[in-house]
matplotlib code that plots the C-alpha trace (Angstrom):
import matplotlib.pyplot as plt

x = [88.3, 87.6, 84.9, 87.6, 89.5, 86.3, 85.4, 88.9, 88.6, 85.2, 86.7, 89.6, 87.3, 85.2, 88.3, 89.4, 86.0, 85.8, 89.3, 89.2, 85.9, 86.8, 90.5, 92.6, 92.3, 88.5, 87.9, 87.5, 87.4, 83.7, 83.3, 85.0, 82.9, 79.7, 80.9, 81.8, 78.5, 80.4, 80.4, 83.3, 84.2, 84.6, 86.8, 89.0, 89.4, 91.3, 93.1, 94.1, 93.7, 93.5, 97.2, 97.4, 94.3, 95.7, 99.1, 97.3, 95.4, 98.6, 100.2, 97.2, 96.7, 100.4, 100.5, 97.4, 98.7, 102.0, 100.3, 97.9, 100.8, 102.8, 99.8, 99.4, 103.1, 103.1, 99.9, 101.2, 103.4, 105.3, 105.1, 108.9, 109.5, 109.4, 106.1, 104.8, 106.0, 104.1, 101.0, 100.8, 101.5, 98.8, 96.3, 96.9, 96.9, 93.6, 92.0, 93.0, 92.3, 94.0, 97.2, 97.0, 96.6, 99.5, 101.8, 101.2, 101.1, 97.7, 97.4, 93.6, 93.5, 96.7, 96.6, 98.7, 99.8, 102.8, 103.9, 104.2, 107.8, 107.5, 105.0, 105.1, 106.7, 109.7, 110.4, 110.2, 113.6, 112.7, 115.5, 115.4, 113.4, 112.9, 116.6, 117.7, 115.1, 116.1, 119.8, 119.0, 116.8, 119.4, 122.0, 119.5, 119.0, 115.5, 116.6, 118.8, 122.5, 122.7, 119.9, 120.9, 118.8, 119.1, 117.5, 114.9, 114.0, 113.4, 111.2, 109.2, 108.6, 107.4, 105.0, 103.7, 103.2, 101.6, 99.0, 98.2, 97.9, 96.4, 92.9, 94.0, 94.2, 92.2, 88.6, 88.0, 85.5, 88.2, 90.6, 90.8, 89.8, 92.3, 92.9, 93.9, 96.2, 97.8, 98.3, 99.7, 102.1, 103.3, 103.7, 105.7, 108.0, 108.7, 109.2, 111.9, 113.6, 113.4, 116.2, 115.5, 115.7, 112.7, 114.5, 114.3, 110.9, 111.5, 114.6, 112.7, 109.9, 112.5, 114.0, 110.5, 109.7, 112.8, 111.9, 108.4, 109.7, 112.2, 109.5, 107.2, 110.0, 110.8, 107.1, 106.8, 110.1, 108.8, 105.6, 107.5, 109.8, 106.9, 105.2, 108.4, 108.7, 105.1, 105.7, 108.8, 107.0, 104.1, 106.5, 107.9, 104.5, 105.2, 102.4, 100.1, 98.2, 95.6, 92.4, 90.5]
y = [12.8, 9.4, 7.3, 4.9, 7.7, 9.1, 5.7, 5.3, 8.7, 7.7, 4.5, 6.4, 9.0, 6.2, 4.5, 7.8, 8.2, 4.7, 4.4, 7.8, 6.6, 3.0, 2.6, 0.5, -2.7, -2.6, -1.7, -4.5, -4.3, -5.1, -2.0, 0.2, -1.2, -0.5, 3.0, 3.7, 2.2, -0.2, -4.0, -6.0, -7.2, -3.6, -2.8, -5.8, -4.7, -1.7, -3.2, -6.8, -6.3, -3.9, -3.1, -2.2, 0.0, 1.7, 2.4, 4.0, 6.1, 7.2, 8.1, 10.2, 11.9, 12.9, 14.2, 16.3, 17.5, 18.5, 20.4, 22.2, 23.1, 24.6, 26.6, 28.0, 28.9, 30.6, 32.6, 33.9, 37.1, 35.7, 32.1, 31.8, 32.3, 29.5, 30.9, 30.7, 27.1, 26.1, 28.2, 26.3, 22.9, 23.3, 24.6, 21.8, 19.1, 20.4, 19.8, 16.2, 14.2, 11.0, 13.0, 14.2, 10.6, 9.4, 12.1, 11.3, 7.5, 7.3, 3.6, 3.7, 4.8, 3.4, 0.3, -2.8, -1.5, 0.2, -3.1, -4.6, -5.1, -3.5, -0.8, 2.2, 4.5, 2.1, 2.8, 6.6, 8.0, 11.7, 12.2, 14.9, 17.4, 20.1, 20.4, 20.5, 23.0, 25.3, 25.1, 26.0, 28.9, 30.2, 30.2, 32.1, 34.8, 33.7, 32.7, 34.6, 33.5, 33.1, 30.5, 26.9, 25.3, 21.8, 22.9, 25.1, 22.1, 20.0, 22.6, 23.2, 19.5, 19.2, 22.1, 20.7, 17.2, 18.6, 20.4, 17.3, 15.1, 17.4, 16.1, 12.7, 14.1, 17.4, 17.6, 19.5, 21.8, 23.1, 24.1, 27.7, 28.1, 26.3, 29.3, 31.5, 28.8, 28.4, 32.2, 32.6, 29.8, 31.1, 34.6, 33.3, 31.4, 34.4, 36.7, 34.4, 33.2, 36.0, 38.6, 42.2, 43.0, 40.9, 38.0, 36.9, 35.3, 35.0, 32.9, 30.9, 30.0, 28.8, 26.5, 25.2, 24.5, 22.3, 20.5, 19.7, 18.5, 16.2, 14.7, 14.1, 12.4, 10.2, 9.2, 8.4, 6.4, 4.5, 3.5, 2.5, 0.3, -1.3, -2.0, -3.6, -5.7, -6.9, -7.7, -9.7, -11.6, -12.4, -13.8, -16.1, -17.0, -15.4, -12.9, -13.6, -10.4, -10.2, -9.2, -8.0]
z = [59.5, 58.2, 59.8, 61.1, 62.8, 64.3, 65.7, 67.2, 69.0, 70.2, 71.7, 73.3, 74.7, 76.2, 77.7, 79.3, 80.9, 82.2, 83.5, 85.3, 87.0, 87.8, 87.3, 84.9, 86.9, 87.2, 83.5, 80.9, 77.2, 77.4, 79.7, 77.1, 74.3, 76.2, 77.1, 73.5, 72.2, 69.9, 69.7, 71.3, 67.9, 66.7, 69.7, 69.0, 65.4, 66.8, 69.9, 70.7, 74.4, 77.3, 77.5, 73.9, 74.3, 77.4, 75.7, 72.8, 75.3, 77.1, 73.8, 72.7, 76.0, 76.4, 72.8, 73.3, 76.7, 75.2, 72.3, 74.7, 77.0, 74.2, 72.9, 76.4, 76.6, 73.2, 74.0, 77.3, 77.1, 80.1, 78.9, 78.6, 82.3, 85.0, 86.2, 82.6, 82.4, 85.5, 84.7, 81.4, 83.0, 85.7, 83.2, 80.7, 83.3, 84.7, 81.3, 81.1, 84.3, 83.0, 82.6, 86.2, 87.3, 85.2, 86.4, 90.1, 89.3, 90.9, 92.0, 91.9, 88.3, 86.8, 88.9, 88.0, 84.6, 86.2, 87.7, 84.2, 83.3, 79.9, 80.6, 78.3, 80.9, 81.1, 77.4, 77.7, 78.8, 79.3, 81.9, 84.6, 82.5, 85.1, 86.3, 82.7, 81.8, 84.7, 83.8, 80.2, 81.2, 83.6, 80.8, 78.6, 81.2, 82.2, 85.7, 88.1, 88.0, 91.8, 92.0, 92.6, 89.8, 91.4, 94.6, 92.7, 90.5, 93.6, 95.2, 92.0, 91.5, 95.1, 94.5, 91.2, 92.6, 95.7, 93.7, 91.7, 94.8, 97.4, 96.9, 98.2, 101.7, 101.7, 100.6, 97.3, 98.9, 101.3, 98.5, 97.0, 93.3, 91.1, 88.8, 91.8, 93.1, 89.6, 89.1, 92.7, 92.3, 88.9, 90.4, 93.4, 91.0, 88.9, 91.9, 93.2, 90.0, 87.5, 87.2, 88.1, 84.4, 83.8, 82.1, 78.5, 77.9, 74.2, 74.7, 77.4, 74.9, 72.4, 75.0, 75.9, 72.3, 72.1, 75.3, 74.0, 70.7, 72.5, 74.7, 71.8, 69.8, 72.7, 73.1, 69.4, 69.6, 72.6, 70.8, 67.7, 69.8, 71.6, 68.3, 66.9, 70.0, 69.6, 65.9, 66.8, 69.6, 67.2, 64.7, 67.4, 68.7, 72.1, 72.4, 75.3, 75.8, 78.5, 76.8, 79.8]

ax = plt.figure().add_subplot(projection="3d")
ax.plot(x, y, z, "-o")
ax.set_aspect("equal")
plt.show()
């Protein structure tokens, strides 16, 4: 890895640490520079302002999350089931605290960024991923034919969000071990959703690969579109990015 790439990752790692501790609104470019051990001038050589830095951070974190998630699915013999999907999801999220905060739109961490009219999330049109995934898995024989996938998707999304947000109202020291919760939740999903024959995990993995590829493509397209928008605005002299 080139020195420039190493420095960039150093800066992004520092930004993650700072934002998870103090939140987007209470983090300045100077804070990130201090955390990364670089000068402010060096930081501004990479990013023109805090929004640009945060969007690069979101992009990196989601890409790494998606790759980790897919590796977990591929390495799990039952990874192509709904339980396998959620086992990988919870495990991958648990490794990246900023992703957990982004998924639950944590106001303390994400802060005012989400209120910006052209925030990165508004450019990402992922659609109803879970309902679409469950319908595809049902057609492939991974889910029982008699299951209402719309209702099942709603329940699974509630469970997933609840696991991400539970520490907001229940102390961490009162929670059972994360790994046990994750495995139990995945087992419950498979017991309810998987056909008596055991389902087709291989077909399920193929579907999940396509889902991940689509999400990554949409994320890349969103970043490209935002870069084009910024370039157009700079050409018109309309850029007014908040630096701190």
